[in-house]
C-alpha positions as CSV (number, residue, x, y, z in Angstrom):
1,X,44.5,35.1,103.6
2,X,40.9,34.1,103.0
3,X,40.3,31.0,101.0
4,X,37.3,29.9,102.6
5,X,36.1,26.3,102.5
6,X,32.7,24.9,101.9
7,X,30.7,23.7,104.9
8,X,26.8,23.1,105.3
9,X,25.6,24.7,108.4
10,X,21.8,24.3,107.2
11,X,19.2,22.3,108.8
12,X,19.3,18.5,108.0
13,X,16.3,18.8,105.6
14,X,18.3,20.8,103.3
15,X,21.7,19.1,103.8
16,X,21.3,17.1,100.4
17,X,21.2,20.5,98.5
18,X,24.2,22.1,100.0
19,X,26.6,19.4,101.2
20,X,28.6,18.0,98.1
21,X,29.1,14.1,97.7
22,X,32.2,14.0,99.9
23,X,32.6,11.8,102.9
24,X,34.7,14.6,105.0
25,X,32.7,17.5,105.7
26,X,34.9,20.7,104.8
27,X,35.6,22.9,108.0
28,X,35.0,26.7,107.9
29,X,38.6,27.1,108.6
30,X,40.1,28.7,105.4
31,X,42.0,26.4,103.3
32,X,43.3,27.0,99.6
33,X,43.5,23.3,98.8
34,X,39.7,22.1,98.8
35,X,38.8,18.6,98.0
36,X,36.5,17.0,95.4
37,X,35.8,13.6,93.8
38,X,38.1,13.3,90.8
39,X,37.1,10.1,88.8
40,X,36.6,7.9,91.6
41,X,38.9,9.1,94.3
42,X,38.8,12.3,96.7
43,X,41.6,14.4,95.9
44,X,42.8,18.1,96.8
45,X,41.9,20.6,94.1
46,X,43.2,24.2,93.4
47,X,42.2,27.1,91.1
48,X,43.7,27.7,87.9
49,X,45.4,31.4,87.5
50,X,44.4,32.9,84.0
51,X,45.4,36.3,85.3
52,X,48.8,37.8,83.7
53,X,51.2,38.7,86.4
54,X,52.3,42.4,85.4
55,X,55.4,42.7,87.4
56,X,58.9,44.3,86.4
57,X,60.3,41.0,85.4
58,X,57.3,40.1,83.0
59,X,57.5,43.4,81.6
60,X,61.2,43.4,80.9
61,X,60.8,39.9,79.3
62,X,58.0,40.9,77.1
63,X,60.0,43.9,75.7
64,X,62.7,41.6,75.0
65,X,60.7,39.7,72.6
66,X,61.3,40.2,68.7
67,X,58.9,39.7,65.7
68,X,60.4,36.1,65.1
69,X,59.5,35.1,68.7
70,X,55.9,36.6,68.4
71,X,55.7,34.7,65.0
72,X,56.9,31.5,66.6
73,X,54.3,31.7,69.2
74,X,51.4,32.3,66.9
75,X,52.8,29.5,64.4
76,X,53.0,27.0,67.3
77,X,49.5,27.6,68.4
78,X,48.1,26.6,64.9
79,X,50.7,23.8,64.9
80,X,49.4,22.3,67.9
81,X,45.9,22.6,66.8
82,X,46.7,20.5,63.8
83,X,48.5,18.0,65.8
84,X,45.7,17.8,68.5
85,X,43.2,17.3,65.6
86,X,45.3,14.8,63.8
87,X,46.1,12.7,67.1
88,X,42.6,12.9,68.4
89,X,41.2,11.5,65.1
90,X,43.4,8.7,65.1
91,X,42.6,7.9,68.7
92,X,39.0,8.1,67.8
93,X,39.1,5.8,64.7
94,X,41.4,3.3,66.6
95,X,38.8,3.2,69.6
96,X,35.9,2.7,67.1
97,X,37.9,-0.1,65.3
98,X,38.8,-1.9,68.5
99,X,35.3,-1.8,70.0
100,X,33.7,-2.9,66.9
101,X,36.0,-5.7,66.4
102,X,36.3,-6.8,70.0
103,X,32.5,-6.5,70.4
104,X,31.9,-8.3,67.1
105,X,34.3,-11.2,67.8
106,X,32.1,-11.7,71.1
107,X,28.9,-11.8,69.3
108,X,30.1,-13.9,66.3
109,X,31.4,-16.5,68.9
110,X,28.2,-16.3,71.0
111,X,25.8,-16.6,67.9
112,X,27.6,-19.4,66.4
113,X,27.1,-21.4,69.7
114,X,23.5,-20.7,69.5
115,X,23.0,-22.3,66.0
116,X,23.2,-25.7,67.4
117,X,21.1,-24.7,70.4
118,X,24.0,-24.6,73.0
119,X,22.3,-21.8,74.8
120,X,24.0,-22.5,78.2
121,X,27.6,-22.6,76.7
122,X,26.6,-19.4,74.5
123,X,25.6,-17.5,77.8
124,X,28.7,-18.5,79.7
125,X,30.8,-17.3,77.0
126,X,28.9,-14.1,76.7
127,X,28.9,-13.3,80.3
128,X,32.4,-14.4,81.1
129,X,33.8,-12.3,78.2
130,X,32.1,-9.4,79.4
131,X,33.1,-9.9,83.1
132,X,36.7,-10.1,82.2
133,X,36.5,-7.0,80.1
134,X,34.9,-5.2,82.9
135,X,37.3,-6.4,85.4
136,X,40.2,-5.3,83.3
137,X,38.7,-1.8,82.6
138,X,38.0,-1.4,86.4
139,X,41.3,-2.7,87.6
140,X,43.4,-0.5,85.4
141,X,41.3,2.4,86.2
142,X,41.0,1.8,90.2
143,X,44.9,1.0,90.6
144,X,46.6,3.3,87.8
145,X,44.5,6.3,87.0
146,X,41.4,6.8,89.1
147,X,40.8,10.0,87.4
148,X,40.1,8.1,84.3
149,X,36.8,6.8,85.6
150,X,33.6,8.2,84.4
151,X,32.8,10.4,81.5
152,X,35.4,13.0,82.0
153,X,33.2,15.7,80.8
154,X,32.4,17.0,84.2
155,X,36.2,17.2,84.9
156,X,37.1,19.0,81.8
157,X,34.0,21.5,82.3
158,X,35.3,22.4,85.6
159,X,38.8,22.7,84.4
160,X,37.6,25.2,81.7
161,X,35.9,27.0,84.6
162,X,39.1,27.4,86.3
163,X,39.4,24.2,88.7
164,X,42.5,22.4,88.7
165,X,42.3,18.8,90.0
166,X,45.2,16.5,90.1
167,X,45.8,14.1,87.4
168,X,42.8,14.8,85.0
169,X,44.9,15.6,82.1
170,X,48.0,13.6,82.7
171,X,49.5,11.0,80.4
172,X,48.6,8.3,82.8
173,X,45.0,9.3,82.7
174,X,44.9,9.6,78.8
175,X,46.5,6.0,78.3
176,X,43.9,4.3,80.9
177,X,41.2,6.6,79.2
178,X,41.8,4.8,75.9
179,X,42.4,1.4,77.0
180,X,39.6,1.4,79.6
181,X,37.0,3.0,77.4
182,X,37.6,0.3,74.6
183,X,37.5,-2.5,77.3
184,X,34.2,-1.1,79.1
185,X,32.3,-0.4,75.8
186,X,33.2,-3.8,74.4
187,X,32.0,-5.4,77.6
188,X,28.3,-4.7,76.5
189,X,28.3,-2.4,79.7
190,X,25.6,0.1,78.8
191,X,28.0,3.1,78.5
192,X,29.5,5.3,75.7
193,X,32.8,6.2,74.2
194,X,31.8,9.9,73.2
195,X,32.5,11.3,76.8
196,X,35.8,9.7,77.2
197,X,36.6,11.0,73.7
198,X,36.1,14.6,74.9
199,X,38.4,13.7,77.8
200,X,40.7,12.1,75.8
201,X,40.8,15.2,73.3
202,X,41.4,17.5,76.5
203,X,44.3,15.3,77.6
204,X,46.1,15.3,74.3
205,X,45.8,19.0,74.1
206,X,47.1,19.5,77.8
207,X,49.9,17.2,77.2
208,X,51.1,18.9,73.9
209,X,50.8,22.3,75.5
210,X,53.3,21.5,78.3
211,X,55.6,19.8,75.9
212,X,54.8,16.3,76.9
213,X,55.2,14.4,80.3
214,X,58.4,15.0,82.3
215,X,57.4,12.2,84.7
216,X,57.7,9.5,81.8
217,X,60.5,11.2,80.3
218,X,58.5,12.1,77.2
219,X,59.3,15.8,76.8
220,X,59.7,17.9,73.7
221,X,61.4,21.3,74.0
222,X,60.1,22.7,70.9
223,X,56.6,22.4,72.1
224,X,57.1,24.1,75.7
225,X,55.6,27.6,74.4
226,X,52.6,27.7,76.5
227,X,53.6,27.4,80.2
228,X,50.6,29.4,81.6
229,X,47.0,28.5,82.0
230,X,45.6,31.0,79.7
231,X,47.2,29.4,76.6
232,X,46.4,25.7,77.9
233,X,42.8,26.6,78.4
234,X,42.4,27.5,74.6
235,X,44.2,24.1,73.7
236,X,41.9,22.1,76.0
237,X,38.9,23.9,74.7
238,X,40.1,22.9,71.0
239,X,40.8,19.4,72.3
240,X,37.3,19.0,73.9
241,X,35.9,20.0,70.6
242,X,38.0,17.5,68.7
243,X,36.8,14.9,71.0
244,X,33.2,15.4,70.2
245,X,34.0,15.7,66.3
246,X,35.9,12.4,66.6
247,X,33.2,10.7,68.2
248,X,30.2,11.7,65.9
249,X,32.1,12.8,62.9
250,X,30.4,16.3,63.6
251,X,33.0,19.2,63.4
252,X,30.7,22.0,63.7
253,X,28.8,20.2,66.4
254,X,32.0,19.7,68.3
255,X,33.0,23.4,68.2
256,X,29.6,24.6,69.3
257,X,29.6,21.9,72.1
258,X,33.0,23.0,73.4
259,X,32.0,26.7,73.3
260,X,28.3,26.2,74.7
261,X,28.9,23.3,77.3
262,X,32.5,23.0,78.0
263,X,33.9,26.5,78.0
264,X,30.8,28.1,79.2
265,X,32.9,30.5,81.5
266,X,35.0,31.4,78.7
267,X,32.0,32.2,76.3
268,X,31.0,34.9,78.8
269,X,34.4,36.2,78.8
270,X,34.5,36.3,74.9
271,X,31.6,38.3,74.9
272,X,33.6,41.3,76.3
273,X,36.7,40.4,74.1
274,X,35.4,39.9,70.6
275,X,39.0,39.6,69.2
276,X,40.0,36.6,71.4
277,X,36.7,35.0,70.7
278,X,37.5,35.2,67.0
279,X,40.8,33.8,67.4
280,X,39.6,30.6,69.6
281,X,36.7,30.0,67.3
282,X,38.8,29.9,64.4
283,X,41.4,27.6,66.0
284,X,38.7,25.3,67.3
285,X,37.2,24.9,63.8
286,X,40.6,24.3,62.3
287,X,41.2,21.6,64.7
288,X,37.8,19.7,64.1
289,X,38.2,20.5,60.2
290,X,41.5,18.4,60.6
291,X,39.5,15.7,62.7
292,X,36.8,15.5,59.8
293,X,39.5,15.2,57.1
294,X,41.3,12.4,58.8
295,X,38.4,10.6,59.6
296,X,36.9,10.9,56.0
297,X,40.2,9.3,54.8
298,X,40.4,6.5,57.3
299,X,36.8,5.5,56.7
300,X,37.6,5.1,53.1
301,X,39.8,2.3,54.1
302,X,37.0,0.7,56.0
303,X,34.8,0.9,52.9
304,X,37.1,-1.4,51.2
305,X,36.5,-3.9,53.9
306,X,40.1,-3.9,55.4
307,X,39.0,-3.1,59.1
308,X,38.1,-6.4,60.5
309,X,34.7,-8.0,61.5
310,X,32.5,-4.9,62.2
311,X,34.8,-2.3,60.5
312,X,32.0,-0.8,58.8
313,X,30.0,0.2,61.9
314,X,30.5,2.9,64.5
315,X,31.6,6.1,62.9
316,X,29.9,5.2,59.5
317,X,26.7,3.9,60.9
318,X,25.5,7.2,61.9
319,X,24.7,8.4,58.2
320,X,21.4,6.6,58.4
321,X,18.7,8.9,57.6
322,X,19.5,10.7,54.2
323,X,16.0,10.4,52.6
324,X,13.9,13.3,51.7
325,X,11.6,14.3,54.6
326,X,8.2,15.8,54.3
327,X,5.9,17.0,57.0
328,X,2.7,18.9,57.8
329,X,0.8,20.6,60.3
330,X,-0.8,17.6,61.6
331,X,2.7,16.0,62.5
332,X,3.4,18.9,64.9
333,X,1.5,17.7,67.8
334,X,3.4,14.3,68.1
335,X,6.6,16.2,68.0
336,X,5.5,18.5,70.5
337,X,4.5,15.5,72.8
338,X,7.9,14.1,72.2
339,X,9.6,17.3,73.4
340,X,7.4,17.2,76.6
341,X,8.1,13.4,77.2
342,X,11.7,14.1,76.6
343,X,12.0,17.1,79.2
344,X,10.2,14.9,82.0
345,X,12.2,11.8,81.4
346,X,15.3,13.8,81.0
347,X,14.9,15.5,84.4
348,X,14.0,12.0,86.0
349,X,17.0,10.4,84.5
350,X,19.3,13.1,86.0
351,X,17.4,12.8,89.5
352,X,17.7,9.1,89.5
353,X,21.4,9.1,88.3
354,X,22.4,11.6,91.0
355,X,20.8,9.4,93.7
356,X,22.6,6.2,92.1
357,X,26.1,8.1,92.2
358,X,25.6,9.0,96.0
359,X,24.8,5.3,96.8
360,X,27.9,4.3,94.7
361,X,30.0,6.7,96.7
362,X,29.0,5.0,99.8
363,X,30.2,1.7,98.4
364,X,33.2,3.1,96.7
365,X,34.4,4.7,100.2
366,X,35.0,1.2,101.7
367,X,38.0,0.8,99.4
368,X,39.3,-0.5,95.9
369,X,38.1,-4.0,96.3
370,X,34.4,-2.7,96.7
371,X,34.7,-0.4,93.7
372,X,35.9,-3.5,91.4
373,X,33.3,-5.9,93.1
374,X,30.4,-3.3,92.3
375,X,31.6,-3.0,88.5
376,X,31.7,-6.7,88.2
377,X,28.2,-7.1,89.7
378,X,26.8,-4.6,87.1
379,X,28.7,-6.6,84.4
380,X,26.9,-10.0,85.6
381,X,23.5,-8.1,85.8
382,X,24.0,-6.6,82.4
383,X,24.7,-9.8,80.9
384,X,22.0,-11.7,82.4
385,X,19.6,-9.0,81.0
386,X,20.9,-8.7,77.5
387,X,20.9,-12.5,77.0
388,X,17.6,-13.3,78.8
389,X,15.3,-10.6,77.8
390,X,15.3,-11.5,74.0
391,X,13.7,-14.7,75.0
392,X,10.5,-12.7,75.9
393,X,10.0,-11.7,72.4
394,X,8.3,-13.8,69.9
395,X,9.9,-14.5,66.6
396,X,8.8,-12.5,63.4
397,X,9.0,-13.8,59.8
398,X,11.5,-12.2,57.8
399,X,10.0,-9.4,55.5
400,X,10.1,-10.4,51.9
401,X,11.3,-6.8,50.8
402,X,14.2,-6.7,53.4
403,X,17.2,-4.5,52.2
404,X,19.6,-7.1,53.8
405,X,19.8,-10.8,54.6
406,X,17.4,-11.9,57.1
407,X,18.0,-13.5,59.5
408,X,21.5,-12.0,60.1
409,X,24.1,-14.5,62.0
410,X,27.3,-13.4,63.7
411,X,27.3,-9.8,62.1
412,X,25.6,-6.4,62.7
413,X,22.0,-6.1,61.3
414,X,18.2,-5.4,61.5
415,X,17.4,-9.1,61.7
416,X,19.1,-10.9,64.7
417,X,18.3,-14.6,64.4
418,X,19.1,-15.3,68.0
419,X,16.9,-18.4,69.1
420,X,14.6,-18.2,66.1
421,X,14.0,-21.1,63.4
422,X,15.2,-20.4,60.0
423,X,13.4,-17.7,57.9
424,X,12.7,-15.7,61.2
425,X,14.2,-13.1,63.4
426,X,14.1,-11.7,67.0
427,X,13.2,-7.9,67.1
428,X,14.4,-7.3,70.5
429,X,17.8,-9.2,69.9
430,X,18.3,-6.9,67.1
431,X,18.2,-4.1,69.6
432,X,19.4,-5.2,72.8
433,X,21.9,-8.3,71.7
434,X,24.0,-5.7,70.0
435,X,26.5,-2.9,70.3
436,X,25.0,0.5,71.1
437,X,26.1,1.9,67.9
438,X,24.4,-0.8,65.7
439,X,21.3,-0.5,68.2
440,X,21.1,3.3,67.1
441,X,21.3,2.4,63.4
442,X,18.4,0.0,63.7
443,X,16.3,2.3,65.4
444,X,17.1,5.2,63.1
445,X,16.7,3.2,60.0
446,X,13.9,4.1,57.5
447,X,11.3,2.1,55.9
448,X,11.1,-0.3,58.9
449,X,7.8,0.5,60.4
450,X,6.7,-2.8,60.8
451,X,9.9,-4.5,61.9
452,X,9.5,-4.1,65.6
453,X,7.0,-5.0,68.1
454,X,5.4,-2.7,70.7
455,X,6.5,-5.0,73.6
456,X,10.0,-5.1,72.2
457,X,10.7,-1.4,72.0
458,X,9.1,-0.9,75.5
459,X,11.2,-3.5,76.9
460,X,14.2,-2.0,75.4
461,X,13.3,1.3,76.4
462,X,13.0,0.4,80.1
463,X,16.2,-1.6,80.0
464,X,18.3,1.2,78.6
465,X,16.8,3.7,80.8
466,X,17.8,2.0,84.0
467,X,20.9,0.1,82.7
468,X,22.5,3.5,81.7
469,X,21.9,4.7,85.1
470,X,23.3,1.8,87.0
471,X,26.3,1.4,84.5
472,X,27.7,5.0,84.6
473,X,29.0,5.1,88.3
474,X,31.4,2.3,88.2
475,X,35.2,2.7,88.4
476,X,35.8,2.6,84.5
477,X,35.6,5.0,81.6
478,X,32.0,5.5,80.9
479,X,30.2,8.0,78.7
480,X,26.4,9.1,78.7
481,X,26.0,10.5,75.4
482,X,25.2,7.1,73.5
483,X,23.2,5.7,76.1
484,X,21.1,8.8,76.1
485,X,20.8,8.8,72.5
486,X,19.8,4.9,72.3
487,X,17.1,5.7,75.3
488,X,15.7,8.6,73.4
489,X,15.5,6.8,70.3
490,X,13.6,3.8,71.7
491,X,11.0,5.8,73.3
492,X,10.7,8.2,70.0
493,X,10.2,5.1,67.8
494,X,7.4,3.8,70.3
495,X,5.8,7.2,70.1
496,X,5.9,6.9,66.4
497,X,4.3,3.4,66.4
498,X,1.6,4.7,68.7
499,X,0.8,7.5,66.2
500,X,0.9,5.0,63.2
501,X,-0.9,6.2,60.0
502,X,-2.0,9.3,61.7
503,X,1.2,10.8,60.8
504,X,3.3,11.1,57.7
505,X,6.6,10.6,59.4
506,X,8.5,7.5,59.3
507,X,9.2,5.6,62.7
508,X,13.0,6.1,62.1
509,X,12.5,9.8,62.1
510,X,10.5,9.8,65.3
511,X,13.5,7.8,66.8
512,X,15.9,10.6,65.7
513,X,13.6,13.1,67.4
514,X,13.1,11.0,70.5
515,X,17.0,11.0,70.9
516,X,17.0,14.7,70.4
517,X,14.5,15.5,73.0
518,X,15.9,13.1,75.7
519,X,19.5,14.5,75.0
520,X,17.9,18.1,75.3
521,X,16.0,17.1,78.6
522,X,19.0,15.5,80.2
523,X,21.9,17.5,78.9
524,X,20.1,20.8,78.4
525,X,22.0,21.9,75.3
526,X,20.5,23.5,72.3
527,X,22.4,24.9,69.5
528,X,25.5,22.3,69.7
529,X,23.0,19.3,70.1
530,X,20.9,20.6,67.1
531,X,24.1,20.6,65.0
532,X,25.3,17.3,66.1
533,X,22.1,15.6,65.3
534,X,22.1,17.2,61.8
535,X,25.6,15.9,61.1
536,X,24.8,12.4,62.4
537,X,21.7,12.3,60.3
538,X,23.1,14.1,57.2
539,X,19.8,15.6,56.7
540,X,19.3,19.4,56.8
541,X,15.4,19.1,56.3
542,X,15.2,17.9,60.0
543,X,16.2,21.0,61.4
544,X,12.9,22.7,62.3
545,X,11.7,19.4,64.0
546,X,14.9,18.9,66.0
547,X,15.0,22.8,67.0
548,X,11.4,22.6,68.1
549,X,12.1,19.1,70.1
550,X,15.2,20.5,71.7
551,X,13.5,23.8,72.9
552,X,10.6,22.2,74.5
553,X,12.4,19.4,76.2
554,X,15.2,21.9,77.8
555,X,12.3,24.2,78.9
556,X,10.4,21.6,80.6
557,X,13.4,19.8,82.1
558,X,14.6,23.2,83.6
559,X,11.7,23.4,85.8
560,X,12.9,20.5,87.7
561,X,16.6,20.2,88.1
562,X,20.0,21.2,86.3
563,X,21.7,19.5,83.5
564,X,23.3,16.2,84.1
565,X,26.9,17.4,84.1
566,X,26.3,20.1,86.4
567,X,24.6,17.7,88.9
568,X,27.6,15.4,88.6
569,X,29.8,18.2,89.3
570,X,27.9,19.2,92.4
571,X,27.8,15.7,93.4
572,X,31.6,15.5,93.2
573,X,32.3,18.8,95.0
574,X,33.7,20.9,92.1
575,X,33.6,24.7,93.1
576,X,31.9,25.5,89.7
577,X,31.1,29.0,89.2
578,X,27.8,29.6,87.4
579,X,27.1,32.2,84.7
580,X,24.2,33.8,86.9
581,X,24.3,35.0,90.5
582,X,21.9,34.0,93.3
583,X,19.4,36.7,94.3
584,X,20.9,36.6,98.0
585,X,24.3,37.9,96.7
586,X,22.6,41.1,96.1
587,X,22.2,41.3,100.0
588,X,25.6,40.8,101.0
589,X,29.0,42.7,100.5
590,X,32.3,41.2,100.0
591,X,33.2,42.4,103.3
592,X,30.5,40.1,105.0
593,X,31.9,37.1,103.4
594,X,35.8,37.4,103.2
595,X,37.3,35.8,106.3
596,X,40.8,35.6,107.7
597,X,43.6,35.2,109.0
598,X,45.3,37.1,106.5
599,X,48.9,36.7,105.6
600,X,50.7,39.7,104.4
601,X,54.4,40.3,103.1
602,X,56.4,43.3,103.2
603,X,57.9,44.6,100.0
604,X,61.4,43.4,101.4
605,X,60.7,40.5,103.6
606,X,62.8,38.5,105.9
607,X,63.4,35.0,104.3
608,X,62.6,33.4,107.6
609,X,59.2,34.7,107.9
610,X,58.5,33.7,104.2
611,X,59.5,30.2,104.9
612,X,57.6,29.9,108.0
613,X,54.4,31.2,106.3
614,X,54.7,28.9,103.3
615,X,55.2,25.9,105.6
616,X,52.4,26.8,107.8
617,X,49.7,27.6,105.4
618,X,48.5,26.3,102.0
619,X,47.7,29.7,100.4
620,X,48.6,30.4,96.8
621,X,48.6,34.2,96.8
622,X,49.9,36.9,99.3
623,X,49.2,40.6,99.3
624,X,52.6,42.6,99.3
625,X,52.4,46.0,101.1
626,X,55.0,49.0,101.5
627,X,55.3,50.8,104.8
628,X,57.6,53.6,105.7
629,X,60.4,54.3,104.9
630,X,59.4,52.6,101.4
631,X,56.3,54.8,101.4
632,X,54.7,57.6,103.4
633,X,51.9,55.3,104.8
634,X,51.1,51.8,104.3
635,X,49.9,51.0,100.7
636,X,49.1,47.9,98.9
637,X,51.9,47.3,96.5
638,X,50.5,44.0,94.9
639,X,50.2,40.3,95.0
640,X,52.7,37.6,94.7
641,X,52.3,33.9,94.1
642,X,53.3,31.0,96.3
643,X,55.1,29.4,93.3
644,X,57.0,32.6,92.5
645,X,58.0,32.8,96.2
646,X,59.3,29.2,96.0
647,X,61.2,29.9,93.0
648,X,62.9,32.9,94.7
649,X,63.7,30.9,97.5
650,X,64.9,28.0,95.3
651,X,67.5,30.4,93.7
652,X,68.2,32.1,97.0
653,X,68.2,35.5,95.5
654,X,68.8,37.0,99.1
655,X,70.5,40.2,100.2
656,X,71.9,40.7,103.6
657,X,70.2,44.2,104.2
658,X,66.6,45.4,103.5
659,X,67.5,47.4,100.6
660,X,65.8,47.3,97.1
661,X,67.7,45.2,94.6
662,X,66.0,46.6,91.4
663,X,66.8,44.8,88.2
664,X,69.8,43.2,89.5
665,X,67.8,40.3,90.5
666,X,66.7,39.6,86.9
667,X,70.4,38.1,86.2
668,X,69.4,35.0,88.3
669,X,66.3,34.2,86.4
670,X,64.9,33.2,83.2
671,X,61.0,33.7,81.9
672,X,60.6,29.8,82.1
673,X,61.6,29.7,85.8
674,X,58.1,31.4,86.4
675,X,56.3,29.5,84.1
676,X,53.5,27.1,85.2
677,X,54.7,23.5,85.8
678,X,52.8,20.7,83.9
679,X,49.9,18.8,85.6
680,X,50.6,20.9,88.8
681,X,54.1,19.2,89.6
682,X,55.6,22.4,91.0
683,X,58.3,22.7,93.7
684,X,57.4,22.3,97.1
685,X,58.7,24.4,100.0
686,X,59.3,21.1,102.2
687,X,62.1,20.2,99.8
688,X,64.1,23.4,100.2
689,X,66.6,23.7,103.1
690,X,68.1,26.7,104.5
691,X,70.9,27.9,107.1
692,X,70.4,29.9,109.9
693,X,72.3,32.8,108.2
694,X,70.1,32.5,105.2
695,X,66.9,32.7,107.3
696,X,68.1,36.1,108.6
697,X,68.4,37.4,105.1
698,X,65.9,39.4,102.9
699,X,64.1,39.1,99.9
700,X,63.1,42.1,97.7
701,X,59.7,41.2,96.3
702,X,59.1,44.2,94.3
703,X,60.3,43.0,90.9
704,X,58.4,39.8,91.1
705,X,54.9,41.1,92.6
706,X,52.0,41.8,90.5
707,X,51.5,45.2,90.9
708,X,48.2,45.5,89.3
709,X,46.2,42.9,90.7
710,X,42.2,43.3,90.6
711,X,40.7,44.9,93.9
712,X,37.3,45.7,94.9
713,X,36.0,47.7,97.8
714,X,34.6,45.9,100.6
715,X,31.3,47.6,100.1
716,X,30.7,45.9,96.9
717,X,27.9,43.6,96.6
718,X,28.8,39.8,96.3
719,X,26.9,39.6,93.1
720,X,28.9,42.1,91.3
721,X,32.2,40.9,92.7
722,X,31.0,37.4,91.3
723,X,30.5,38.7,87.8
724,X,34.0,40.3,87.8
725,X,35.6,37.2,89.2
726,X,34.1,34.9,86.7
727,X,34.4,36.8,83.5
728,X,38.0,37.7,84.0
729,X,39.0,34.3,85.2
730,X,40.6,35.3,88.6
731,X,42.1,33.1,91.2
732,X,42.3,35.9,93.6
733,X,40.3,39.1,94.1
734,X,41.9,41.5,96.7
735,X,39.4,43.4,99.0
736,X,40.5,46.7,100.1
737,X,38.8,49.1,102.8
738,X,36.4,51.8,101.8
739,X,37.9,54.3,104.3
740,X,41.5,55.1,104.4
741,X,43.6,54.9,107.5
742,X,43.0,51.2,108.1
743,X,45.1,48.2,106.8
744,X,45.5,48.7,103.0
745,X,43.9,45.1,102.3
746,X,40.9,43.6,104.2
747,X,41.2,40.1,102.8
748,X,41.2,37.9,99.6
749,X,38.3,36.4,97.7
750,X,38.9,33.1,96.0
751,X,36.7,30.8,94.2
752,X,35.4,29.0,97.2
753,X,34.2,32.3,98.8
754,X,31.5,32.4,96.1
755,X,30.2,28.9,96.8
756,X,26.4,28.6,98.0
757,X,27.6,26.2,100.5
758,X,30.1,28.5,102.1
759,X,28.0,31.6,102.0
760,X,25.0,29.9,103.3
761,X,27.0,28.5,106.1
762,X,28.0,31.9,107.2
763,X,24.6,33.4,106.8
764,X,22.2,30.5,107.8
765,X,19.1,32.9,107.7
766,X,19.5,33.3,104.0
767,X,18.5,29.5,103.6
768,X,15.1,30.0,105.1
769,X,14.6,33.2,102.7
770,X,16.0,31.3,99.8
771,X,13.3,28.3,100.4
772,X,10.5,30.6,101.1
773,X,11.1,32.3,97.8
774,X,11.4,28.8,96.0
775,X,8.1,28.0,97.5
776,X,6.4,31.0,96.4
777,X,7.9,30.9,92.8
778,X,7.4,27.1,92.1
779,X,3.6,27.2,91.7
780,X,4.0,30.1,89.3
781,X,6.6,28.2,87.4
782,X,4.5,24.9,87.0
783,X,1.5,27.1,85.8
784,X,3.6,27.8,82.5
785,X,3.4,24.0,81.7
């Protein structure tokens, strides 16, 4: 059977393009279980199976369901969406409250020590606090749940594309993601909590969908309705939407983010099945609506000052630009410039982050100790910058018309005192010696055009740009959304300061547009980002400007490289199927890519052969054929999954002679026996033992074989097969011969057979033609700009 692995057989000058960021190279020998970097560790990965196995057992079980069971199934889907929204909103509020109070306490203590000019002790407390929080986050991540490292968005995006990596949606990952994110963000590392919230929402949805966690003895029978990848995929999509909604209080933006960025495979599938599209869209919208309502209720509690030190920050602070906005034709050129700058800086940001992650991987390969030491080194370096850079800024006199106390001491605000004398403030400290959320608030704030100096904004931008790159790859939960927003807002405000009186727009509005341009240039989303920013700023009048900035920044950045999450997935080695096909795929047929050896079972097969094949291969799907006397000539009957074979062997549904058993075999099984195990914890063939007598017996595979698998002729183009494979959500695609008289099946295409690394490894000549075409097209492309 063909599940071909990825291998770069290209020239050394093209290796960085076609070999993922993995220490061991993948061999050309086919293996179903590939490897990728999940979180911070190299792990085997599998593909998800969205296809319904239409066998006799499934049909009988489906016919036996009554109206009450169908109603219960639909009711549980909506109930789970409600639970996902409720739990994710509570987690999001708790995360924000914990970060604001832990970080707030740290800044209060540090600021109080600076009042009597005990600067050395203040720096020691600040840096040691950050180091302890970073060390705690990195230790629990490295030793308990390595899959919790990083943003989690690339892993969830790969999951929704059909990639199943171990541990990414487990209970352990969920707990460490929450605790580690709070600790990492509170440690003043330049990381965000929005990405981890998306991963958290996906984990909550996956755990509810599988009825809890059997390993930790937290299971609920009444939740075990969705023991298949198709239903779990829908729930995880709703969970990721709830994560964005909880992070930004953006329910509509969360839905659009999940459908535009996370479930890109599913969107193309839903184009063909509008009924499913409507159902998932409504459930996702319902989930984020629950999040919005719960957060609104909890925020009212904080407005009454019952949430501790910085309880009014975080989720509330994004309602920052509600003033009436007026703009004219003269304001368009600076806005266009912001879009171009955002595209160039966004592509540069993605390029540098990709290179840094590759360097970090070389360090992480040396062991857990090196991962933790790297995190600690980044923490110390960050603390030195955050405490030292404000000394470069000169103190400014407090404005007489300030809307809040100036200077602010021991709390959030626009006017940080830092080392300044009474009546003055340090504008750079107001940005850099603060939480990321409060930095965004200060940058977005209106009527503060004279509050920041050119040098302070420029220093802050350079610091944010590089610190966010260096902080992301450590072994701790770390998001990119907030750092990208802060970085974009800083250069946006700088452009507004340069334009000055030549524009009617407020500097705070330029900061909003700068954040939008950098988000578009780095993450390459348009519709969802536009709505998220509108919901953040609570101002619909910004819509035309934000749309313009996003379109320009994305167009410019696309000329250089891919979006940040695609680059990370490629670096991690996830076999992600893109929506488009490469031109060279039109030149190849599936018969030229599929590889053997092919393992085939007879419709009635000897137990000994089944056990031998399962123990000596790692394939997950096997063609089943009928030969005389069961048929006049060899014919393909269908496809049977590895998990179903193991279940048949486990129940020992054997017969002494090779005769069909028919429906009599159904008495030994229930529908739940063939359901997907949670978190990939299925039975293994190595755990089953058989006597010599049993090994000589037979299994009738007909009732449990998918009799209608998707098949393609060996002469079909690879591009056409990829479209079918991706849009239907297949795990196995059978290749049959064009001419009868040969074997009824040529091979099996899996996800890895469509990877460019595998195809170019089989056909190296395509690499040269591919590079030649790129060299011809590149000058034409850049002439557009």
